[in-house]
PyMOL Python script that loads the backbone (N, CA, C, O; Angstrom):
from pymol import cmd

cmd.read_pdbstr("""\
ATOM      1  N   MET A   1     216.406  65.495  28.302  1.00  0.00           N
ATOM      2  CA  MET A   1     215.547  65.275  28.002  1.00  0.00           C
ATOM      3  C   MET A   1     214.976  63.310  28.301  1.00  0.00           C
ATOM      4  O   MET A   1     213.853  62.810  28.366  1.00  0.00           O
ATOM      5  N   PHE A   2     216.293  62.732  28.406  1.00  0.00           N
ATOM      6  CA  PHE A   2     216.284  61.363  28.783  1.00  0.00           C
ATOM      7  C   PHE A   2     216.151  61.494  30.190  1.00  0.00           C
ATOM      8  O   PHE A   2     214.977  61.177  30.382  1.00  0.00           O
ATOM      9  N   VAL A   3     216.479  61.676  30.904  1.00  0.00           N
ATOM     10  CA  VAL A   3     216.215  61.512  33.076  1.00  0.00           C
ATOM     11  C   VAL A   3     214.613  62.023  32.595  1.00  0.00           C
ATOM     12  O   VAL A   3     213.862  61.454  33.388  1.00  0.00           O
ATOM     13  N   THR A   4     214.022  62.616  31.910  1.00  0.00           N
ATOM     14  CA  THR A   4     212.367  62.552  31.923  1.00  0.00           C
ATOM     15  C   THR A   4     211.766  61.251  31.404  1.00  0.00           C
ATOM     16  O   THR A   4     211.066  60.414  31.973  1.00  0.00           O
ATOM     17  N   MET A   5     212.143  61.306  30.419  1.00  0.00           N
ATOM     18  CA  MET A   5     212.061  60.030  30.119  1.00  0.00           C
ATOM     19  C   MET A   5     212.145  58.348  30.263  1.00  0.00           C
ATOM     20  O   MET A   5     211.608  57.315  29.862  1.00  0.00           O
ATOM     21  N   ALA A   6     213.301  58.888  31.201  1.00  0.00           N
ATOM     22  CA  ALA A   6     213.204  57.464  31.746  1.00  0.00           C
ATOM     23  C   ALA A   6     212.514  58.156  33.294  1.00  0.00           C
ATOM     24  O   ALA A   6     211.676  57.404  33.793  1.00  0.00           O
ATOM     25  N   LEU A   7     212.634  58.776  33.667  1.00  0.00           N
ATOM     26  CA  LEU A   7     211.099  59.093  35.279  1.00  0.00           C
ATOM     27  C   LEU A   7     209.830  58.324  34.356  1.00  0.00           C
ATOM     28  O   LEU A   7     210.073  57.133  34.547  1.00  0.00           O
ATOM     29  N   PHE A   8     209.259  58.357  33.936  1.00  0.00           N
ATOM     30  CA  PHE A   8     208.097  57.875  33.967  1.00  0.00           C
ATOM     31  C   PHE A   8     207.734  56.309  34.398  1.00  0.00           C
ATOM     32  O   PHE A   8     207.113  55.942  35.396  1.00  0.00           O
ATOM     33  N   PRO A   9     208.185  55.678  33.572  1.00  0.00           N
ATOM     34  CA  PRO A   9     208.223  54.706  33.075  1.00  0.00           C
ATOM     35  C   PRO A   9     209.021  54.267  33.991  1.00  0.00           C
ATOM     36  O   PRO A   9     208.900  53.078  33.695  1.00  0.00           O
ATOM     37  N   GLY A  10     210.036  54.255  35.226  1.00  0.00           N
ATOM     38  CA  GLY A  10     210.049  54.547  36.740  1.00  0.00           C
ATOM     39  C   GLY A  10     209.122  54.292  37.802  1.00  0.00           C
ATOM     40  O   GLY A  10     208.857  53.468  38.677  1.00  0.00           O
ATOM     41  N   LEU A  11     208.593  55.866  37.102  1.00  0.00           N
ATOM     42  CA  LEU A  11     207.191  55.778  38.299  1.00  0.00           C
ATOM     43  C   LEU A  11     206.325  55.077  37.922  1.00  0.00           C
ATOM     44  O   LEU A  11     205.823  54.770  39.003  1.00  0.00           O
ATOM     45  N   GLY A  12     205.682  54.514  37.088  1.00  0.00           N
ATOM     46  CA  GLY A  12     204.724  53.236  36.398  1.00  0.00           C
ATOM     47  C   GLY A  12     204.841  52.283  36.862  1.00  0.00           C
ATOM     48  O   GLY A  12     203.947  51.455  37.034  1.00  0.00           O
ATOM     49  N   VAL A  13     206.835  52.118  37.399  1.00  0.00           N
ATOM     50  CA  VAL A  13     207.324  50.300  37.892  1.00  0.00           C
ATOM     51  C   VAL A  13     206.883  50.362  39.247  1.00  0.00           C
ATOM     52  O   VAL A  13     206.471  49.489  40.012  1.00  0.00           O
ATOM     53  N   GLY A  14     207.096  51.831  39.397  1.00  0.00           N
ATOM     54  CA  GLY A  14     207.179  51.660  41.111  1.00  0.00           C
ATOM     55  C   GLY A  14     205.708  51.522  41.461  1.00  0.00           C
ATOM     56  O   GLY A  14     205.363  50.627  42.234  1.00  0.00           O
ATOM     57  N   GLY A  15     204.698  52.475  40.863  1.00  0.00           N
ATOM     58  CA  GLY A  15     203.115  52.762  41.743  1.00  0.00           C
ATOM     59  C   GLY A  15     202.755  50.525  41.506  1.00  0.00           C
ATOM     60  O   GLY A  15     202.326  49.963  42.514  1.00  0.00           O
ATOM     61  N   VAL A  16     202.969  49.724  40.338  1.00  0.00           N
ATOM     62  CA  VAL A  16     202.821  48.620  39.753  1.00  0.00           C
ATOM     63  C   VAL A  16     203.298  47.367  41.227  1.00  0.00           C
ATOM     64  O   VAL A  16     202.491  46.579  41.721  1.00  0.00           O
ATOM     65  N   PHE A  17     204.764  47.508  41.654  1.00  0.00           N
ATOM     66  CA  PHE A  17     204.782  47.438  42.982  1.00  0.00           C
ATOM     67  C   PHE A  17     204.264  47.489  44.207  1.00  0.00           C
ATOM     68  O   PHE A  17     204.195  46.646  45.101  1.00  0.00           O
ATOM     69  N   ALA A  18     203.783  48.984  44.099  1.00  0.00           N
ATOM     70  CA  ALA A  18     203.253  49.549  45.434  1.00  0.00           C
ATOM     71  C   ALA A  18     202.331  48.516  45.191  1.00  0.00           C
ATOM     72  O   ALA A  18     202.043  47.827  46.169  1.00  0.00           O
ATOM     73  N   TRP A  19     201.807  48.253  44.132  1.00  0.00           N
ATOM     74  CA  TRP A  19     200.337  48.157  44.710  1.00  0.00           C
ATOM     75  C   TRP A  19     200.340  46.532  44.282  1.00  0.00           C
ATOM     76  O   TRP A  19     199.237  46.230  43.826  1.00  0.00           O
ATOM     77  N   VAL A  20     200.908  45.851  44.296  1.00  0.00           N
ATOM     78  CA  VAL A  20     201.224  44.751  44.948  1.00  0.00           C
ATOM     79  C   VAL A  20     201.360  43.747  45.757  1.00  0.00           C
ATOM     80  O   VAL A  20     200.994  42.578  45.877  1.00  0.00           O
ATOM     81  N   ALA A  21     202.308  44.932  46.543  1.00  0.00           N
ATOM     82  CA  ALA A  21     202.383  44.926  47.710  1.00  0.00           C
ATOM     83  C   ALA A  21     200.869  45.213  48.922  1.00  0.00           C
ATOM     84  O   ALA A  21     200.715  44.530  49.934  1.00  0.00           O
ATOM     85  N   ARG A  22     200.128  46.093  48.591  1.00  0.00           N
ATOM     86  CA  ARG A  22     199.764  46.775  48.852  1.00  0.00           C
ATOM     87  C   ARG A  22     197.648  45.318  48.879  1.00  0.00           C
ATOM     88  O   ARG A  22     196.629  45.258  49.566  1.00  0.00           O
ATOM     89  N   ARG A  23     198.270  44.528  47.593  1.00  0.00           N
ATOM     90  CA  ARG A  23     197.013  43.619  47.287  1.00  0.00           C
ATOM     91  C   ARG A  23     196.840  41.897  47.548  1.00  0.00           C
ATOM     92  O   ARG A  23     195.914  41.135  47.823  1.00  0.00           O
ATOM     93  N   ALA A  24     198.452  41.778  47.260  1.00  0.00           N
ATOM     94  CA  ALA A  24     199.026  39.956  47.614  1.00  0.00           C
ATOM     95  C   ALA A  24     198.299  39.801  48.875  1.00  0.00           C
ATOM     96  O   ALA A  24     197.535  40.689  49.256  1.00  0.00           O
ATOM     97  N   PRO A  25     198.514  38.582  49.636  1.00  0.00           N
ATOM     98  CA  PRO A  25     198.300  37.955  50.770  1.00  0.00           C
ATOM     99  C   PRO A  25     199.559  38.030  51.092  1.00  0.00           C
ATOM    100  O   PRO A  25     200.422  37.603  50.325  1.00  0.00           O
ATOM    101  N   ALA A  26     199.890  38.650  52.418  1.00  0.00           N
ATOM    102  CA  ALA A  26     201.169  38.951  53.458  1.00  0.00           C
ATOM    103  C   ALA A  26     202.337  37.763  52.810  1.00  0.00           C
ATOM    104  O   ALA A  26     203.520  38.050  52.627  1.00  0.00           O
ATOM    105  N   ASP A  27     201.814  36.571  52.554  1.00  0.00           N
ATOM    106  CA  ASP A  27     203.016  34.803  52.452  1.00  0.00           C
ATOM    107  C   ASP A  27     203.267  35.055  51.144  1.00  0.00           C
ATOM    108  O   ASP A  27     204.181  34.370  50.684  1.00  0.00           O
ATOM    109  N   ARG A  28     202.422  36.304  49.917  1.00  0.00           N
ATOM    110  CA  ARG A  28     202.640  35.591  49.049  1.00  0.00           C
ATOM    111  C   ARG A  28     203.459  36.835  47.396  1.00  0.00           C
ATOM    112  O   ARG A  28     203.651  36.844  46.180  1.00  0.00           O
ATOM    113  N   VAL A  29     203.665  37.818  48.938  1.00  0.00           N
ATOM    114  CA  VAL A  29     204.408  39.333  48.281  1.00  0.00           C
ATOM    115  C   VAL A  29     205.533  38.894  47.197  1.00  0.00           C
ATOM    116  O   VAL A  29     205.434  39.425  46.091  1.00  0.00           O
ATOM    117  N   GLY A  30     206.327  38.206  47.355  1.00  0.00           N
ATOM    118  CA  GLY A  30     207.101  37.735  46.937  1.00  0.00           C
ATOM    119  C   GLY A  30     206.921  37.001  45.618  1.00  0.00           C
ATOM    120  O   GLY A  30     206.952  37.624  44.557  1.00  0.00           O
ATOM    121  N   ALA A  31     206.802  36.172  45.649  1.00  0.00           N
ATOM    122  CA  ALA A  31     206.268  35.114  44.561  1.00  0.00           C
ATOM    123  C   ALA A  31     205.359  35.815  43.518  1.00  0.00           C
ATOM    124  O   ALA A  31     205.628  35.495  42.360  1.00  0.00           O
ATOM    125  N   VAL A  32     203.586  37.358  43.782  1.00  0.00           N
ATOM    126  CA  VAL A  32     203.273  37.469  43.096  1.00  0.00           C
ATOM    127  C   VAL A  32     204.161  38.529  42.217  1.00  0.00           C
ATOM    128  O   VAL A  32     204.052  38.619  40.994  1.00  0.00           O
ATOM    129  N   THR A  33     205.214  39.458  43.149  1.00  0.00           N
ATOM    130  CA  THR A  33     206.340  40.303  42.549  1.00  0.00           C
ATOM    131  C   THR A  33     206.901  39.688  41.353  1.00  0.00           C
ATOM    132  O   THR A  33     206.777  39.990  40.166  1.00  0.00           O
ATOM    133  N   GLY A  34     207.734  38.486  42.104  1.00  0.00           N
ATOM    134  CA  GLY A  34     208.721  37.443  40.712  1.00  0.00           C
ATOM    135  C   GLY A  34     207.743  37.340  39.088  1.00  0.00           C
ATOM    136  O   GLY A  34     208.162  37.689  37.985  1.00  0.00           O
ATOM    137  N   VAL A  35     206.118  36.649  39.469  1.00  0.00           N
ATOM    138  CA  VAL A  35     205.461  36.375  38.568  1.00  0.00           C
ATOM    139  C   VAL A  35     205.623  38.356  37.530  1.00  0.00           C
ATOM    140  O   VAL A  35     206.410  38.811  36.700  1.00  0.00           O
ATOM    141  N   VAL A  36     204.649  38.786  38.101  1.00  0.00           N
ATOM    142  CA  VAL A  36     204.425  40.678  37.917  1.00  0.00           C
ATOM    143  C   VAL A  36     206.021  41.400  36.922  1.00  0.00           C
ATOM    144  O   VAL A  36     206.072  42.191  35.980  1.00  0.00           O
ATOM    145  N   GLY A  37     207.174  40.635  37.729  1.00  0.00           N
ATOM    146  CA  GLY A  37     208.883  42.004  37.066  1.00  0.00           C
ATOM    147  C   GLY A  37     209.414  40.654  35.587  1.00  0.00           C
ATOM    148  O   GLY A  37     210.384  40.568  34.835  1.00  0.00           O
ATOM    149  N   ALA A  38     208.020  39.745  35.823  1.00  0.00           N
ATOM    150  CA  ALA A  38     208.267  38.656  34.371  1.00  0.00           C
ATOM    151  C   ALA A  38     207.075  38.795  33.122  1.00  0.00           C
ATOM    152  O   ALA A  38     206.868  38.451  31.958  1.00  0.00           O
ATOM    153  N   ALA A  39     206.394  39.637  34.370  1.00  0.00           N
ATOM    154  CA  ALA A  39     205.217  39.261  32.845  1.00  0.00           C
ATOM    155  C   ALA A  39     205.651  40.896  31.954  1.00  0.00           C
ATOM    156  O   ALA A  39     205.403  41.137  30.773  1.00  0.00           O
ATOM    157  N   GLY A  40     206.555  42.110  33.255  1.00  0.00           N
ATOM    158  CA  GLY A  40     206.958  42.730  32.841  1.00  0.00           C
ATOM    159  C   GLY A  40     208.276  42.823  32.027  1.00  0.00           C
ATOM    160  O   GLY A  40     208.278  43.753  31.221  1.00  0.00           O
ATOM    161  N   GLY A  41     209.433  42.035  32.063  1.00  0.00           N
ATOM    162  CA  GLY A  41     210.179  41.588  31.436  1.00  0.00           C
ATOM    163  C   GLY A  41     209.759  40.468  29.702  1.00  0.00           C
ATOM    164  O   GLY A  41     210.438  40.280  28.693  1.00  0.00           O
ATOM    165  N   LEU A  42     208.696  40.095  30.007  1.00  0.00           N
ATOM    166  CA  LEU A  42     208.026  39.397  28.546  1.00  0.00           C
ATOM    167  C   LEU A  42     207.529  40.881  27.682  1.00  0.00           C
ATOM    168  O   LEU A  42     207.765  40.990  26.479  1.00  0.00           O
ATOM    169  N   GLY A  43     206.955  41.773  28.320  1.00  0.00           N
ATOM    170  CA  GLY A  43     206.163  42.995  27.841  1.00  0.00           C
ATOM    171  C   GLY A  43     207.685  44.043  27.108  1.00  0.00           C
ATOM    172  O   GLY A  43     207.486  44.977  26.332  1.00  0.00           O
ATOM    173  N   GLY A  44     208.999  43.647  27.534  1.00  0.00           N
ATOM    174  CA  GLY A  44     209.730  44.737  26.876  1.00  0.00           C
ATOM    175  C   GLY A  44     210.604  43.727  26.322  1.00  0.00           C
ATOM    176  O   GLY A  44     211.802  44.005  26.372  1.00  0.00           O
ATOM    177  N   TYR A  45     210.189  42.296  25.656  1.00  0.00           N
ATOM    178  CA  TYR A  45     210.931  41.360  24.689  1.00  0.00           C
ATOM    179  C   TYR A  45     210.029  42.026  23.425  1.00  0.00           C
ATOM    180  O   TYR A  45     210.203  42.938  22.616  1.00  0.00           O
ATOM    181  N   PHE A  46     208.482  40.605  23.854  1.00  0.00           N
ATOM    182  CA  PHE A  46     208.175  40.502  22.434  1.00  0.00           C
ATOM    183  C   PHE A  46     207.604  41.657  21.976  1.00  0.00           C
ATOM    184  O   PHE A  46     208.140  41.875  20.889  1.00  0.00           O
ATOM    185  N   PRO A  47     206.636  42.699  22.266  1.00  0.00           N
ATOM    186  CA  PRO A  47     206.530  44.134  21.383  1.00  0.00           C
ATOM    187  C   PRO A  47     206.974  44.210  20.003  1.00  0.00           C
ATOM    188  O   PRO A  47     206.415  44.133  18.909  1.00  0.00           O
ATOM    189  N   PRO A  48     208.449  44.428  20.511  1.00  0.00           N
ATOM    190  CA  PRO A  48     209.772  44.698  19.410  1.00  0.00           C
ATOM    191  C   PRO A  48     209.609  43.726  18.066  1.00  0.00           C
ATOM    192  O   PRO A  48     209.646  43.927  16.852  1.00  0.00           O
ATOM    193  N   LEU A  49     209.421  42.629  18.876  1.00  0.00           N
ATOM    194  CA  LEU A  49     209.539  41.300  17.619  1.00  0.00           C
ATOM    195  C   LEU A  49     208.422  41.436  16.564  1.00  0.00           C
ATOM    196  O   LEU A  49     208.381  41.582  15.342  1.00  0.00           O
ATOM    197  N   VAL A  50     207.377  41.304  17.749  1.00  0.00           N
ATOM    198  CA  VAL A  50     205.750  41.333  16.512  1.00  0.00           C
ATOM    199  C   VAL A  50     205.768  42.891  16.226  1.00  0.00           C
ATOM    200  O   VAL A  50     204.732  43.202  15.637  1.00  0.00           O
ATOM    201  N   MET A  51     206.538  43.890  16.432  1.00  0.00           N
ATOM    202  CA  MET A  51     206.718  45.045  15.388  1.00  0.00           C
ATOM    203  C   MET A  51     207.563  44.628  14.108  1.00  0.00           C
ATOM    204  O   MET A  51     207.020  44.689  13.004  1.00  0.00           O
ATOM    205  N   GLY A  52     208.707  44.262  14.216  1.00  0.00           N
ATOM    206  CA  GLY A  52     210.029  44.159  13.576  1.00  0.00           C
ATOM    207  C   GLY A  52     208.838  42.890  12.426  1.00  0.00           C
ATOM    208  O   GLY A  52     209.100  43.036  11.232  1.00  0.00           O
ATOM    209  N   ALA A  53     207.992  42.082  12.632  1.00  0.00           N
ATOM    210  CA  ALA A  53     207.674  40.631  12.009  1.00  0.00           C
ATOM    211  C   ALA A  53     206.746  41.744  11.492  1.00  0.00           C
ATOM    212  O   ALA A  53     207.349  42.335  10.595  1.00  0.00           O
ATOM    213  N   MET A  54     205.331  42.354  11.724  1.00  0.00           N
ATOM    214  CA  MET A  54     204.335  43.090  11.396  1.00  0.00           C
ATOM    215  C   MET A  54     205.641  43.931  10.198  1.00  0.00           C
ATOM    216  O   MET A  54     206.202  42.905   9.812  1.00  0.00           O
ATOM    217  N   TYR A  55     206.208  44.833   9.628  1.00  0.00           N
ATOM    218  CA  TYR A  55     206.540  46.042   9.185  1.00  0.00           C
ATOM    219  C   TYR A  55     205.765  45.093   7.846  1.00  0.00           C
ATOM    220  O   TYR A  55     205.616  43.904   7.565  1.00  0.00           O
ATOM    221  N   ASP A  56     205.401  46.437   7.260  1.00  0.00           N
ATOM    222  CA  ASP A  56     205.165  46.276   5.850  1.00  0.00           C
ATOM    223  C   ASP A  56     205.807  47.484   5.201  1.00  0.00           C
ATOM    224  O   ASP A  56     205.678  48.707   5.260  1.00  0.00           O
ATOM    225  N   GLU A  57     206.971  46.118   4.197  1.00  0.00           N
ATOM    226  CA  GLU A  57     208.222  46.958   3.256  1.00  0.00           C
ATOM    227  C   GLU A  57     207.119  47.742   1.849  1.00  0.00           C
ATOM    228  O   GLU A  57     207.409  48.190   0.740  1.00  0.00           O
ATOM    229  N   GLU A  58     206.443  47.670   2.235  1.00  0.00           N
ATOM    230  CA  GLU A  58     205.324  48.289   0.748  1.00  0.00           C
ATOM    231  C   GLU A  58     205.183  49.373   1.122  1.00  0.00           C
ATOM    232  O   GLU A  58     205.509  50.261   0.334  1.00  0.00           O
ATOM    233  N   ALA A  59     204.603  49.794   2.565  1.00  0.00           N
ATOM    234  CA  ALA A  59     203.773  50.592   2.499  1.00  0.00           C
ATOM    235  C   ALA A  59     204.771  51.455   3.471  1.00  0.00           C
ATOM    236  O   ALA A  59     204.392  52.573   3.819  1.00  0.00           O
ATOM    237  N   HIS A  60     205.592  51.135   3.759  1.00  0.00           N
ATOM    238  CA  HIS A  60     206.617  51.321   5.248  1.00  0.00           C
ATOM    239  C   HIS A  60     205.866  51.828   6.099  1.00  0.00           C
ATOM    240  O   HIS A  60     205.567  52.992   6.364  1.00  0.00           O
ATOM    241  N   SER A  61     205.591  50.881   6.499  1.00  0.00           N
ATOM    242  CA  SER A  61     204.075  51.073   8.043  1.00  0.00           C
ATOM    243  C   SER A  61     204.265  49.689   8.804  1.00  0.00           C
ATOM    244  O   SER A  61     204.491  48.569   8.346  1.00  0.00           O
ATOM    245  N   CYS A  62     204.079  50.182  10.283  1.00  0.00           N
ATOM    246  CA  CYS A  62     204.036  49.655  11.525  1.00  0.00           C
ATOM    247  C   CYS A  62     202.314  49.897  11.705  1.00  0.00           C
ATOM    248  O   CYS A  62     201.939  50.237  12.827  1.00  0.00           O
ATOM    249  N   THR A  63     201.216  49.716  10.561  1.00  0.00           N
ATOM    250  CA  THR A  63     199.972  49.294  11.326  1.00  0.00           C
ATOM    251  C   THR A  63     199.571  48.409  11.700  1.00  0.00           C
ATOM    252  O   THR A  63     198.450  48.865  11.925  1.00  0.00           O
ATOM    253  N   VAL A  64     199.517  47.607  11.941  1.00  0.00           N
ATOM    254  CA  VAL A  64     199.236  46.122  11.575  1.00  0.00           C
ATOM    255  C   VAL A  64     199.886  45.970  13.172  1.00  0.00           C
ATOM    256  O   VAL A  64     199.158  45.414  13.994  1.00  0.00           O
ATOM    257  N   GLY A  65     201.174  46.433  13.598  1.00  0.00           N
ATOM    258  CA  GLY A  65     202.239  46.071  14.757  1.00  0.00           C
ATOM    259  C   GLY A  65     201.156  46.421  15.645  1.00  0.00           C
ATOM    260  O   GLY A  65     200.466  45.532  16.143  1.00  0.00           O
ATOM    261  N   LEU A  66     200.887  48.009  15.959  1.00  0.00           N
ATOM    262  CA  LEU A  66     200.393  49.176  16.303  1.00  0.00           C
ATOM    263  C   LEU A  66     198.992  48.317  16.490  1.00  0.00           C
ATOM    264  O   LEU A  66     198.361  48.772  17.444  1.00  0.00           O
ATOM    265  N   VAL A  67     198.741  47.896  16.249  1.00  0.00           N
ATOM    266  CA  VAL A  67     197.063  47.890  16.305  1.00  0.00           C
ATOM    267  C   VAL A  67     196.541  46.112  17.532  1.00  0.00           C
ATOM    268  O   VAL A  67     195.664  45.791  18.335  1.00  0.00           O
ATOM    269  N   LEU A  68     197.892  45.457  16.837  1.00  0.00           N
ATOM    270  CA  LEU A  68     197.847  44.629  17.611  1.00  0.00           C
ATOM    271  C   LEU A  68     198.034  44.728  18.887  1.00  0.00           C
ATOM    272  O   LEU A  68     197.332  44.356  19.828  1.00  0.00           O
ATOM    273  N   LEU A  69     199.546  45.528  18.830  1.00  0.00           N
ATOM    274  CA  LEU A  69     199.420  46.586  20.629  1.00  0.00           C
ATOM    275  C   LEU A  69     198.053  46.912  21.591  1.00  0.00           C
ATOM    276  O   LEU A  69     197.782  47.168  22.764  1.00  0.00           O
ATOM    277  N   VAL A  70     197.586  46.782  20.678  1.00  0.00           N
ATOM    278  CA  VAL A  70     196.337  48.265  21.268  1.00  0.00           C
ATOM    279  C   VAL A  70     194.952  47.185  22.069  1.00  0.00           C
ATOM    280  O   VAL A  70     194.104  47.186  22.961  1.00  0.00           O
ATOM    281  N   VAL A  71     195.628  46.235  20.782  1.00  0.00           N
ATOM    282  CA  VAL A  71     194.116  45.458  20.841  1.00  0.00           C
ATOM    283  C   VAL A  71     194.434  44.722  22.088  1.00  0.00           C
ATOM    284  O   VAL A  71     193.516  44.499  22.878  1.00  0.00           O
ATOM    285  N   THR A  72     196.139  44.155  22.454  1.00  0.00           N
ATOM    286  CA  THR A  72     196.440  43.543  23.519  1.00  0.00           C
ATOM    287  C   THR A  72     195.933  44.019  25.116  1.00  0.00           C
ATOM    288  O   THR A  72     195.455  43.479  26.114  1.00  0.00           O
ATOM    289  N   ALA A  73     196.488  45.778  24.544  1.00  0.00           N
ATOM    290  CA  ALA A  73     196.546  46.927  26.006  1.00  0.00           C
ATOM    291  C   ALA A  73     194.986  46.793  26.044  1.00  0.00           C
ATOM    292  O   ALA A  73     194.602  46.507  27.178  1.00  0.00           O
ATOM    293  N   LEU A  74     193.802  46.939  24.968  1.00  0.00           N
ATOM    294  CA  LEU A  74     192.516  46.837  25.335  1.00  0.00           C
ATOM    295  C   LEU A  74     192.147  45.242  25.856  1.00  0.00           C
ATOM    296  O   LEU A  74     191.171  45.236  26.607  1.00  0.00           O
ATOM    297  N   GLY A  75     192.437  44.584  25.731  1.00  0.00           N
ATOM    298  CA  GLY A  75     192.078  43.376  26.432  1.00  0.00           C
ATOM    299  C   GLY A  75     192.778  43.022  28.013  1.00  0.00           C
ATOM    300  O   GLY A  75     192.502  42.224  28.909  1.00  0.00           O
ATOM    301  N   ALA A  76     193.595  43.845  27.855  1.00  0.00           N
ATOM    302  CA  ALA A  76     194.409  43.090  29.510  1.00  0.00           C
ATOM    303  C   ALA A  76     193.486  44.503  30.481  1.00  0.00           C
ATOM    304  O   ALA A  76     192.987  44.123  31.540  1.00  0.00           O
ATOM    305  N   LEU A  77     193.250  46.339  30.042  1.00  0.00           N
ATOM    306  CA  LEU A  77     192.456  46.864  30.428  1.00  0.00           C
ATOM    307  C   LEU A  77     190.822  46.314  30.369  1.00  0.00           C
ATOM    308  O   LEU A  77     189.961  47.192  30.312  1.00  0.00           O
ATOM    309  N   VAL A  78     190.381  44.866  30.381  1.00  0.00           N
ATOM    310  CA  VAL A  78     189.048  44.634  30.301  1.00  0.00           C
ATOM    311  C   VAL A  78     189.195  43.400  31.270  1.00  0.00           C
ATOM    312  O   VAL A  78     188.309  43.107  32.073  1.00  0.00           O
ATOM    313  N   LEU A  79     190.490  42.628  31.132  1.00  0.00           N
ATOM    314  CA  LEU A  79     190.162  41.566  32.011  1.00  0.00           C
ATOM    315  C   LEU A  79     190.896  42.084  33.625  1.00  0.00           C
ATOM    316  O   LEU A  79     190.753  41.575  34.736  1.00  0.00           O
ATOM    317  N   THR A  80     191.561  43.075  33.267  1.00  0.00           N
ATOM    318  CA  THR A  80     191.984  43.532  34.978  1.00  0.00           C
ATOM    319  C   THR A  80     190.669  44.653  35.268  1.00  0.00           C
ATOM    320  O   THR A  80     190.795  45.045  36.427  1.00  0.00           O
ATOM    321  N   ALA A  81     189.746  45.142  34.766  1.00  0.00           N
ATOM    322  CA  ALA A  81     188.754  45.915  35.132  1.00  0.00           C
ATOM    323  C   ALA A  81     187.755  45.012  35.371  1.00  0.00           C
ATOM    324  O   ALA A  81     187.204  45.244  36.447  1.00  0.00           O
ATOM    325  N   THR A  82     187.314  44.079  34.788  1.00  0.00           N
ATOM    326  CA  THR A  82     186.218  42.480  35.503  1.00  0.00           C
ATOM    327  C   THR A  82     186.418  41.785  36.516  1.00  0.00           C
ATOM    328  O   THR A  82     185.595  41.396  37.344  1.00  0.00           O
ATOM    329  N   ARG A  83     188.311  41.493  36.437  1.00  0.00           N
ATOM    330  CA  ARG A  83     188.863  40.564  37.486  1.00  0.00           C
ATOM    331  C   ARG A  83     188.889  41.234  38.585  1.00  0.00           C
ATOM    332  O   ARG A  83     188.717  40.496  39.555  1.00  0.00           O
ATOM    333  N   SER A  84     189.100  42.835  38.968  1.00  0.00           N
ATOM    334  CA  SER A  84     189.615  43.542  40.210  1.00  0.00           C
ATOM    335  C   SER A  84     188.344  43.377  41.156  1.00  0.00           C
ATOM    336  O   SER A  84     187.206  43.323  40.691  1.00  0.00           O
ATOM    337  N   THR A  85     188.547  43.321  42.143  1.00  0.00           N
ATOM    338  CA  THR A  85     187.690  43.371  43.547  1.00  0.00           C
ATOM    339  C   THR A  85     188.425  44.584  44.502  1.00  0.00           C
ATOM    340  O   THR A  85     189.586  44.984  44.584  1.00  0.00           O
ATOM    341  N   THR A  86     187.097  44.978  45.207  1.00  0.00           N
ATOM    342  CA  THR A  86     186.463  46.197  46.158  1.00  0.00           C
ATOM    343  C   THR A  86     187.155  45.515  47.334  1.00  0.00           C
ATOM    344  O   THR A  86     187.111  46.291  48.289  1.00  0.00           O
ATOM    345  N   GLY A  87     187.838  44.267  47.686  1.00  0.00           N
ATOM    346  CA  GLY A  87     188.064  44.264  48.485  1.00  0.00           C
ATOM    347  C   GLY A  87     188.726  44.883  50.142  1.00  0.00           C
ATOM    348  O   GLY A  87     188.941  46.093  50.211  1.00  0.00           O
ATOM    349  N   GLU A  88     188.890  44.386  50.852  1.00  0.00           N
ATOM    350  CA  GLU A  88     189.112  45.213  52.503  1.00  0.00           C
ATOM    351  C   GLU A  88     190.456  45.289  51.410  1.00  0.00           C
ATOM    352  O   GLU A  88     190.466  44.612  50.382  1.00  0.00           O
ATOM    353  N   ARG A  89     192.004  46.559  51.935  1.00  0.00           N
ATOM    354  CA  ARG A  89     193.529  46.193  51.930  1.00  0.00           C
ATOM    355  C   ARG A  89     193.926  46.091  53.151  1.00  0.00           C
ATOM    356  O   ARG A  89     193.720  46.818  54.123  1.00  0.00           O
ATOM    357  N   ARG A  90     194.529  45.108  53.028  1.00  0.00           N
ATOM    358  CA  ARG A  90     195.129  44.416  54.026  1.00  0.00           C
ATOM    359  C   ARG A  90     196.526  45.766  54.855  1.00  0.00           C
ATOM    360  O   ARG A  90     197.191  46.517  54.141  1.00  0.00           O
ATOM    361  N   ALA A  91     196.633  45.732  56.317  1.00  0.00           N
ATOM    362  CA  ALA A  91     197.092  46.726  57.058  1.00  0.00           C
ATOM    363  C   ALA A  91     198.248  46.912  57.163  1.00  0.00           C
ATOM    364  O   ALA A  91     198.937  45.937  57.462  1.00  0.00           O
ATOM    365  N   SER A  92     198.888  48.202  56.964  1.00  0.00           N
ATOM    366  CA  SER A  92     200.911  48.027  56.240  1.00  0.00           C
ATOM    367  C   SER A  92     201.511  47.966  57.529  1.00  0.00           C
ATOM    368  O   SER A  92     202.732  47.857  57.636  1.00  0.00           O
TER     369      SER A  92
END
""", "prot")
cmd.dss("prot")
cmd.show_as("cartoon", "prot")
cmd.util.cbc("prot")
cmd.orient("prot")
């Protein structure tokens, strides 16, 4: 079960870095990869802190924290959808 659970985040990370290598300018792939890696690190660090801070002891619920995570994810989706361009891919 744990190997299966570890497989899917690994596939996601591999897909993101493969996409970065195709979309970033050839002379900036390293810098873009570093920024993407840093963003991923922050994405693994801050959500548990937010969930802990928003935990409602009376209701034993993390609803507010989950709503904030959903709003952030939807904002990222909208930003990605509106900012992406369909320019030509560079040759590998």
